[in-house]
VOPAGU-2260 file (C-alpha; in pm, 1 decimal, decimal comma):
REM VOPAGU-2260
SITE   aa  ch    i         X         Y         Z
SITE  MET   A    0    9388,2    6068,4    8206,5
SITE  LYS   A    1    9412,8    6408,4    8045,5
SITE  ALA   A    2    9432,0    6566,3    8361,3
SITE  LEU   A    3    9672,0    6342,1    8463,6
SITE  ASP   A    4    9874,1    6357,0    8174,9
SITE  ASP   A    5    9875,7    6762,2    8195,1
SITE  VAL   A    6    9994,7    6744,6    8530,6
SITE  VAL   A    7   10275,9    6531,5    8473,8
SITE  LYS   A    8   10366,1    6757,3    8177,0
SITE  CYS   A    9   10371,9    7050,7    8439,8
SITE  ILE   A   10   10624,2    6887,1    8661,9
SITE  LYS   A   11   10993,5    7021,2    8636,2
SITE  PRO   A   12   11331,0    6945,5    8838,3
SITE  ILE   A   13   11368,7    7143,7    9146,0
SITE  ASN   A   14   11587,6    7465,2    9081,3
SITE  TYR   A   15   11946,9    7286,7    9217,4
SITE  ASP   A   16   12125,5    7587,2    9093,3
SITE  LEU   A   17   12017,7    7787,9    9436,9
SITE  MET   A   18   12185,5    7486,5    9634,4
SITE  ASN   A   19   12533,0    7646,6    9686,1
SITE  LYS   A   20   12377,7    7985,4    9735,1
SITE  ALA   A   21   12170,9    7850,7   10022,2
SITE  GLN   A   22   12463,3    7688,0   10143,1
SITE  SER   A   23   12704,3    7991,3   10144,1
SITE  LYS   A   24   12419,2    8192,3   10339,9
SITE  LEU   A   25   12378,7    7905,9   10592,8
SITE  ASP   A   26   12767,3    7927,6   10612,4
SITE  ASN   A   27   12768,2    8265,1   10717,9
SITE  LEU   A   28   12547,8    8233,5   11003,4
SITE  THR   A   29   12643,6    8226,9   11359,2
SITE  LYS   A   30   12755,6    7864,4   11386,4
SITE  PRO   A   31   13007,6    7592,4   11296,0
SITE  GLN   A   32   12961,0    7531,7   10922,1
SITE  GLY   A   33   12689,9    7233,3   10945,4
SITE  SER   A   34   12642,5    7217,3   11283,1
SITE  LEU   A   35   12262,2    7199,0   11240,3
SITE  GLY   A   36   12276,5    6896,1   11049,4
SITE  ARG   A   37   11980,4    6786,5   10868,2
SITE  LEU   A   38   11802,9    7115,4   10925,2
SITE  GLU   A   39   11997,1    7300,4   10741,3
SITE  GLU   A   40   11961,7    7005,4   10433,3
SITE  PHE   A   41   11593,7    7082,5   10486,5
SITE  ALA   A   42   11617,5    7449,4   10448,2
SITE  LYS   A   43   11829,9    7427,8   10148,6
SITE  LYS   A   44   11581,3    7200,3    9993,2
SITE  ILE   A   45   11269,8    7443,9   10052,7
SITE  VAL   A   46   11499,0    7670,6    9854,0
SITE  CYS   A   47   11524,2    7475,4    9568,1
SITE  ILE   A   48   11176,1    7383,3    9545,3
SITE  THR   A   49   11027,7    7743,5    9581,4
SITE  GLY   A   50   11298,6    7933,3    9405,7
SITE  THR   A   51   11397,9    8178,3    9673,2
SITE  LEU   A   52   11659,8    8227,5    9932,2
SITE  SER   A   53   11424,0    8361,4   10178,2
SITE  PRO   A   54   11132,2    8098,3   10158,6
SITE  THR   A   55   10855,3    8084,3   10422,9
SITE  ILE   A   56   10581,3    7816,4   10492,7
SITE  PRO   A   57   10330,9    7946,7   10712,6
SITE  ASN   A   58   10062,9    7820,2   10520,8
SITE  LYS   A   59   10051,3    7456,4   10585,5
SITE  VAL   A   60    9778,5    7198,4   10494,8
SITE  ILE   A   61    9754,2    6837,9   10625,2
SITE  PHE   A   62    9508,6    6607,8   10370,4
SITE  THR   A   63    9393,6    6283,5   10540,6
SITE  ILE   A   64    9214,0    6077,9   10303,2
SITE  ALA   A   65    8964,9    5783,2   10395,7
SITE  GLY   A   66    8875,0    5469,3   10221,1
SITE  ASP   A   67    8768,2    5124,9   10273,9
SITE  HIS   A   68    8928,9    4814,6   10131,8
SITE  GLY   A   69    8750,1    4490,3   10030,4
SITE  VAL   A   70    9001,1    4276,7   10130,6
SITE  ALA   A   71    8917,9    4362,2   10508,1
SITE  GLU   A   72    8706,7    4038,1   10459,1
SITE  GLU   A   73    8959,2    3807,7   10498,0
SITE  GLY   A   74    9058,6    3885,1   10855,6
SITE  VAL   A   75    9371,8    4104,2   10796,0
SITE  SER   A   76    9308,3    4346,6   11048,1
SITE  LEU   A   77    9158,3    4374,5   11429,3
SITE  PHE   A   78    8916,8    4634,5   11368,2
SITE  PRO   A   79    8581,9    4640,1   11179,0
SITE  LYS   A   80    8562,3    4826,7   10837,6
SITE  GLU   A   81    8330,5    5057,8   11032,6
SITE  VAL   A   82    8614,0    5203,0   11206,2
SITE  THR   A   83    8718,8    5399,8   10886,8
SITE  GLU   A   84    8377,2    5598,9   10904,3
SITE  GLN   A   85    8369,0    5629,5   11266,7
SITE  MET   A   86    8717,8    5785,1   11244,4
SITE  VAL   A   87    8620,7    6049,0   10975,6
SITE  TYR   A   88    8394,2    6174,6   11177,0
SITE  ASN   A   89    8659,3    6177,8   11459,4
SITE  PHE   A   90    8868,8    6393,3   11242,0
SITE  LEU   A   91    8576,3    6625,7   11150,7
SITE  GLN   A   92    8514,0    6668,4   11512,1
SITE  GLY   A   93    8881,6    6757,3   11586,0
SITE  GLY   A   94    8932,2    6443,9   11814,0
SITE  ALA   A   95    9188,1    6250,9   11637,8
SITE  GLY   A   96    9582,9    6231,9   11671,7
SITE  VAL   A   97    9623,0    6443,8   11369,5
SITE  ASN   A   98    9395,2    6718,4   11470,9
SITE  VAL   A   99    9618,7    6788,5   11793,9
SITE  ILE   A  100    9919,9    6766,7   11656,7
SITE  SER   A  101    9816,6    6965,6   11335,6
SITE  LYS   A  102    9693,0    7220,1   11551,0
SITE  HIS   A  103   10027,1    7219,8   11757,5
SITE  ILE   A  104   10209,8    7307,9   11436,3
SITE  GLY   A  105    9955,8    7568,0   11295,6
SITE  ALA   A  106    9845,2    7335,5   11013,9
SITE  ARG   A  107    9457,8    7315,7   10868,0
SITE  VAL   A  108    9335,3    6952,0   10819,5
SITE  VAL   A  109    9130,1    6857,3   10506,3
SITE  VAL   A  110    8930,4    6563,5   10522,2
SITE  VAL   A  111    8832,1    6348,1   10214,6
SITE  ASP   A  112    8601,6    6066,9   10153,6
SITE  MET   A  113    8741,6    5906,5    9861,1
SITE  GLY   A  114    8613,3    5571,8    9919,8
SITE  VAL   A  115    8436,2    5491,0   10244,2
SITE  ALA   A  116    8208,4    5219,4   10226,1
SITE  SER   A  117    7895,7    5417,8   10348,4
SITE  ASP   A  118    7743,3    5751,8   10237,3
SITE  LEU   A  119    7858,5    5989,5   10512,6
SITE  ARG   A  120    7635,5    6278,1   10692,5
SITE  GLU   A  121    7727,0    6620,0   10563,6
SITE  GLU   A  122    7965,5    6795,4   10798,5
SITE  PRO   A  123    8150,5    7146,1   10809,1
SITE  GLY   A  124    8511,2    7028,5   10661,1
SITE  LEU   A  125    8421,6    6734,8   10478,0
SITE  VAL   A  126    8529,4    6694,0   10120,1
SITE  VAL   A  127    8335,2    6421,2    9942,5
SITE  LYS   A  128    8565,4    6265,5    9640,6
SITE  LYS   A  129    8401,1    5934,2    9644,3
SITE  ILE   A  130    8508,0    5678,5    9383,2
SITE  GLY   A  131    8326,9    5376,8    9476,5
SITE  TYR   A  132    8219,9    5233,9    9853,6
SITE  GLY   A  133    8491,2    5104,0    9899,3
SITE  THR   A  134    8742,9    4862,9    9670,6
SITE  ASP   A  135    8646,9    4502,3    9599,2
SITE  ASN   A  136    8838,5    4202,5    9749,1
SITE  MET   A  137    9161,2    4167,4    9590,0
SITE  THR   A  138    9184,2    3807,5    9659,0
SITE  LYS   A  139    8890,7    3739,5    9389,4
SITE  GLY   A  140    8996,3    4000,9    9125,0
SITE  PRO   A  141    9119,5    4337,2    9092,0
SITE  ALA   A  142    9035,3    4583,9    9366,9
SITE  MET   A  143    8885,9    4823,2    9134,9
SITE  LYS   A  144    8862,3    4912,1    8757,7
SITE  ARG   A  145    9170,5    5085,9    8574,6
SITE  ASP   A  146    8941,7    5381,3    8509,3
SITE  ASP   A  147    8868,8    5416,3    8819,4
SITE  ALA   A  148    9215,3    5405,4    8948,6
SITE  ILE   A  149    9299,5    5677,8    8711,0
SITE  LYS   A  150    8977,2    5871,8    8860,0
SITE  SER   A  151    9139,3    5832,9    9226,1
SITE  ILE   A  152    9448,7    5979,7    9108,9
SITE  GLU   A  153    9290,3    6263,3    8918,2
SITE  GLY   A  154    9037,6    6324,4    9204,8
SITE  GLY   A  155    9352,0    6397,0    9439,5
SITE  ILE   A  156    9510,3    6635,1    9160,3
SITE  ASN   A  157    9163,7    6791,6    9182,5
SITE  LEU   A  158    9195,7    6816,3    9540,0
SITE  ILE   A  159    9495,2    7037,9    9518,8
SITE  GLU   A  160    9364,4    7261,1    9253,2
SITE  ALA   A  161    9037,5    7318,0    9445,8
SITE  GLU   A  162    9263,5    7400,5    9744,8
SITE  LEU   A  163    9476,5    7642,3    9549,4
SITE  LYS   A  164    9181,9    7848,6    9417,1
SITE  LYS   A  165    9077,0    7917,7    9790,8
SITE  ASN   A  166    9399,0    7927,2    9988,3
SITE  LYS   A  167    9766,6    8017,5    9962,7
SITE  VAL   A  168    9949,6    7676,4   10041,3
SITE  ASP   A  169   10342,6    7649,2   10121,4
SITE  ILE   A  170   10367,3    7287,0   10224,8
SITE  ILE   A  171   10147,7    7015,9   10225,2
SITE  GLY   A  172   10168,4    6659,0   10447,1
SITE  ILE   A  173    9953,8    6365,3   10360,4
SITE  GLY   A  174    9777,8    6113,3   10551,2
SITE  ASP   A  175    9542,4    5815,0   10552,8
SITE  MET   A  176    9234,3    5656,8   10686,8
SITE  GLY   A  177    9129,2    5304,4   10602,3
SITE  ILE   A  178    9055,4    4953,8   10735,1
SITE  ALA   A  179    9288,9    4722,0   10540,3
SITE  ASN   A  180    9514,8    4973,4   10380,1
SITE  THR   A  181    9820,4    4806,9   10520,5
SITE  THR   A  182    9744,8    4489,5   10320,1
SITE  SER   A  183    9666,9    4682,3    9989,2
SITE  SER   A  184    9996,6    4895,6   10048,3
SITE  SER   A  185   10209,7    4567,0   10116,9
SITE  ALA   A  186   10110,5    4417,8    9800,5
SITE  ILE   A  187   10190,6    4749,8    9650,8
SITE  CYS   A  188   10523,8    4776,5    9774,0
SITE  SER   A  189   10622,2    4421,5    9681,3
SITE  CYS   A  190   10494,0    4478,8    9326,0
SITE  ILE   A  191   10694,2    4792,5    9250,9
SITE  THR   A  192   11005,9    4734,4    9471,3
SITE  GLY   A  193   11024,1    4373,8    9409,3
SITE  ALA   A  194   11065,7    4280,9    9769,1
SITE  ASP   A  195   10918,0    3965,9    9880,2
SITE  VAL   A  196   10582,8    3983,9   10036,1
SITE  VAL   A  197   10722,0    3863,5   10343,0
SITE  ASP   A  198   10967,6    4136,1   10381,9
SITE  VAL   A  199   10715,4    4410,0   10356,8
SITE  THR   A  200   10422,6    4285,3   10541,8
SITE  GLY   A  201   10379,1    4424,2   10891,7
SITE  ARG   A  202   10100,7    4385,4   11173,0
SITE  GLY   A  203    9897,6    4702,7   11121,3
SITE  THR   A  204    9662,6    4754,1   11344,9
SITE  GLY   A  205    9849,7    4518,5   11599,7
SITE  ILE   A  206    9769,7    4151,8   11461,9
SITE  ASP   A  207    9929,4    3841,3   11622,2
SITE  ASP   A  208   10125,6    3587,2   11482,7
SITE  GLU   A  209    9838,5    3371,0   11348,5
SITE  HIS   A  210    9683,2    3684,5   11148,7
SITE  LEU   A  211   10002,7    3784,1   11049,3
SITE  GLU   A  212   10052,3    3449,8   10831,3
SITE  ILE   A  213    9687,3    3527,7   10695,8
SITE  LYS   A  214    9756,7    3869,5   10571,6
SITE  ILE   A  215   10106,6    3747,6   10403,4
SITE  ASP   A  216    9902,9    3456,2   10245,9
SITE  VAL   A  217    9638,2    3684,4   10120,5
SITE  ILE   A  218    9879,1    3912,5    9975,8
SITE  LYS   A  219   10061,8    3662,9    9815,9
SITE  ARG   A  220    9736,2    3528,3    9679,8
SITE  SER   A  221    9602,0    3868,0    9555,0
SITE  ILE   A  222    9949,5    3942,8    9336,3
SITE  GLU   A  223    9916,6    3568,3    9199,8
SITE  ILE   A  224    9548,3    3615,7    9103,0
SITE  ASN   A  225    9600,1    3980,2    8975,3
SITE  ASN   A  226    9958,2    3987,8    8798,6
SITE  PRO   A  227   10008,6    4324,5    8831,2
SITE  ASP   A  228   10261,3    4499,5    8618,2
SITE  PRO   A  229   10529,0    4696,1    8795,6
SITE  LYS   A  230   10619,1    4887,5    8546,4
SITE  ASP   A  231   10293,2    5044,2    8532,3
SITE  PRO   A  232   10178,6    5189,1    8841,2
SITE  ILE   A  233    9816,3    5226,9    8727,6
SITE  ASP   A  234    9783,3    4861,9    8669,4
SITE  VAL   A  235    9928,9    4807,7    8995,2
SITE  LEU   A  236    9674,2    5043,2    9189,5
SITE  SER   A  237    9378,3    4928,0    9011,1
SITE  LYS   A  238    9495,3    4543,7    9094,3
SITE  VAL   A  239    9594,8    4564,7    9459,4
SITE  GLY   A  240    9542,5    4940,4    9571,3
SITE  GLY   A  241    9257,7    5168,7    9693,1
SITE  TYR   A  242    9108,9    5463,6    9643,5
SITE  GLU   A  243    9274,4    5669,7    9923,4
SITE  ILE   A  244    9622,3    5573,5    9799,3
SITE  GLY   A  245    9534,3    5672,9    9472,7
SITE  GLY   A  246    9403,0    5996,1    9598,7
SITE  LEU   A  247    9739,7    6054,8    9799,1
SITE  ALA   A  248    9943,0    5984,4    9462,2
SITE  GLY   A  249    9739,2    6243,8    9308,3
SITE  ILE   A  250    9772,9    6510,9    9588,9
SITE  ILE   A  251   10150,3    6446,7    9529,1
SITE  LEU   A  252   10167,6    6490,2    9184,0
SITE  GLY   A  253    9925,4    6771,8    9189,8
SITE  ALA   A  254   10110,8    6956,7    9414,8
SITE  VAL   A  255   10477,2    6928,7    9292,9
SITE  ALA   A  256   10344,9    7055,5    8941,9
SITE  HIS   A  257   10318,7    7347,5    9152,6
SITE  ASN   A  258   10642,1    7386,7    9304,8
SITE  ILE   A  259   10478,2    7273,8    9655,0
SITE  PRO   A  260   10678,6    7052,9    9909,5
SITE  VAL   A  261   10500,4    6729,0   10017,7
SITE  VAL   A  262   10546,8    6536,0   10339,5
SITE  LEU   A  263   10502,7    6187,2   10351,9
SITE  ASP   A  264   10350,8    6012,2   10700,6
SITE  GLY   A  265   10399,1    5654,3   10704,1
SITE  PHE   A  266   10373,3    5325,9   10494,4
SITE  ILE   A  267   10061,5    5388,0   10330,6
SITE  THR   A  268   10117,7    5759,1   10234,3
SITE  THR   A  269   10483,2    5642,7   10107,9
SITE  CYS   A  270   10342,9    5381,8    9911,7
SITE  ALA   A  271   10109,8    5594,9    9724,3
SITE  ALA   A  272   10448,9    5821,4    9670,2
SITE  LEU   A  273   10576,0    5458,7    9513,6
SITE  ILE   A  274   10300,9    5507,6    9257,1
SITE  ALA   A  275   10341,9    5889,9    9212,7
SITE  THR   A  276   10710,6    5856,3    9161,3
SITE  THR   A  277   10684,5    5547,9    8917,9
SITE  ILE   A  278   10448,8    5796,9    8690,9
SITE  SER   A  279   10684,3    6098,8    8740,8
SITE  PRO   A  280   11024,5    6027,8    8868,7
SITE  ILE   A  281   11110,5    6391,3    8898,3
SITE  SER   A  282   10822,8    6391,9    9181,4
SITE  LYS   A  283   11076,9    6256,0    9395,5
SITE  GLU   A  284   11264,5    6588,6    9432,4
SITE  TYR   A  285   10980,8    6747,2    9574,0
SITE  ILE   A  286   10913,0    6492,2    9872,1
SITE  PHE   A  287   11023,1    6488,9   10234,3
SITE  GLY   A  288   10990,0    6167,9   10456,4
SITE  SER   A  289   10881,3    6201,1   10786,0
SITE  HIS   A  290   10933,0    5902,3   11009,9
SITE  ASN   A  291   11048,8    5575,7   10988,4
SITE  SER   A  292   10727,9    5335,2   11056,5
SITE  VAL   A  293   10716,8    5022,8   11306,6
SITE  GLU   A  294   10581,0    4866,9   10957,1
SITE  ILE   A  295   10843,9    4684,7   10811,9
SITE  GLY   A  296   10744,8    4774,7   10446,1
SITE  HIS   A  297   10820,4    5141,9   10500,3
SITE  SER   A  298   11155,3    5143,0   10493,0
SITE  VAL   A  299   11185,9    4939,0   10220,8
SITE  ALA   A  300   10964,5    5196,1    9987,0
SITE  LEU   A  301   11159,1    5511,4   10141,4
SITE  ASN   A  302   11492,6    5332,6   10032,4
SITE  TRP   A  303   11379,0    5210,6    9705,3
SITE  MET   A  304   11276,7    5593,2    9616,3
SITE  GLY   A  305   11625,0    5699,8    9776,1
SITE  ILE   A  306   11429,8    5933,5   10041,6
SITE  GLU   A  307   11594,1    5936,7   10369,1
SITE  PRO   A  308   11325,0    5952,8   10710,9
SITE  MET   A  309   11406,7    6231,7   10932,7
SITE  PHE   A  310   11319,6    6046,8   11257,4
SITE  ASN   A  311   11209,4    5741,2   11438,0
SITE  LEU   A  312   10945,0    5750,1   11686,8
SITE  LYS   A  313   10790,5    5399,0   11668,3
SITE  MET   A  314   10504,6    5536,8   11545,3
SITE  ARG   A  315   10233,0    5353,7   11311,1
SITE  LEU   A  316    9908,2    5548,8   11384,5
SITE  GLY   A  317    9868,9    5718,9   11021,4
SITE  GLU   A  318    9631,8    6007,4   10966,9
SITE  GLY   A  319    9890,4    6247,4   10881,5
SITE  THR   A  320   10081,5    6280,5   11255,3
SITE  GLY   A  321   10404,3    6199,5   11137,1
SITE  ALA   A  322   10372,2    6450,0   10853,4
SITE  CYS   A  323   10282,7    6692,9   11099,8
SITE  LEU   A  324   10587,7    6644,4   11303,9
SITE  ALA   A  325   10802,9    6661,4   10999,0
SITE  ILE   A  326   10680,9    6987,2   10900,0
SITE  SER   A  327   10761,8    7138,9   11216,0
SITE  PHE   A  328   11127,4    7031,9   11170,8
SITE  ILE   A  329   11113,1    7156,7   10809,1
SITE  GLU   A  330   10994,9    7519,7   10932,7
SITE  THR   A  331   11256,3    7519,6   11188,4
SITE  GLY   A  332   11509,8    7455,2   10916,3
SITE  VAL   A  333   11367,2    7761,0   10729,8
SITE  LYS   A  334   11356,5    7984,7   11004,4
SITE  ILE   A  335   11728,9    7920,8   11088,2
SITE  LEU   A  336   11797,1    8024,2   10726,2
SITE  ASN   A  337   11595,7    8318,7   10749,2
SITE  GLU   A  338   11616,7    8443,4   11131,5
SITE  MET   A  339   11961,3    8374,5   11255,0
SITE  THR   A  340   12226,0    8645,7   11255,0
SITE  THR   A  341   12524,4    8652,3   11040,2
SITE  PHE   A  342   12870,8    8649,7   11187,8
SITE  GLU   A  343   12910,9    9018,5   11029,0
SITE  ASP   A  344   12596,6    9125,3   11199,5
SITE  ALA   A  345   12652,2    9000,2   11505,0
SITE  GLY   A  346   13017,1    9106,7   11546,6
SITE  VAL   A  347   13152,4    8754,4   11599,0
SITE  SER   A  348   13448,8    8658,5   11446,7
SITE  LYS   A  349   13431,0    8325,7   11218,4
SITE  GLU   A  350   13624,5    8025,6   11266,5
SITE  LYS   A  351   14007,6    8029,0   11160,5
SITE  ASN   A  352   14080,5    7921,1   10776,3
């Protein structure tokens, strides 16, 4: 717990004093004021996070964390739990959606085993931070021990520390892989936001109406049996969460402690952010929301944190795919700030007062 406490103590508000200066710089570029909309907003936020009026974000990293869930045995997903392991190998071989889009934007993907239900063979690029071989079935008791929930968060923090020792990191995107993790995420979302389970539970991998009813019932029973304390995010994580969700929450906290912006992907990473921002509300200031997922609980979680998504492409893949696309928008905003010509330099007349 000391590592977690130490990181939280390091998290400070972003430098809002630079907001007006960044706005002034944007307003002097060769365009009508505010005409590039949210791209300008992204640039200003990066300025306030990094503390410089000329930020750059060439060093982009996507953390894709995998973990299995014992609740999968309740029939809440179309896919068997073995798919988690199989997809990890797909990530490592460069064949998944996150690999394609991360390559497109020039980001590295770090693949992490935080709780896959088997021992993975050693492959280049795989980071093993295994807390356990999948969580327990949360319909029969807590998904994990409280100590293991803390270990998963601190494991995410350690991932950041280890990465920063090797490489410069300017921005981080987070993604997930884990069969049945939308079930855990819906439970987390309901517990922390207070929303009804029905209003935050979607179809995940594409289940039909019958299986959706099963999934809703599974989540309701899990919450009733475990009675998570919404004011204690570690209690919520331990009772209805997942190892990869804890790891993602730790990455968020570890990154913002180093003044590094974090870009969420879909529903699972946003529920990890619910855990992180309940532990440290200041961390919200460093977070960008990427897309609004098809999962109905995603908008509930984003709204609760006051985070506005950038786009809605009806995506629901996970892995970090949405975060990659969002990083490209953020970098566009930053390049506009740094590379667009001013009225004076271009010899262009400003708008009349």
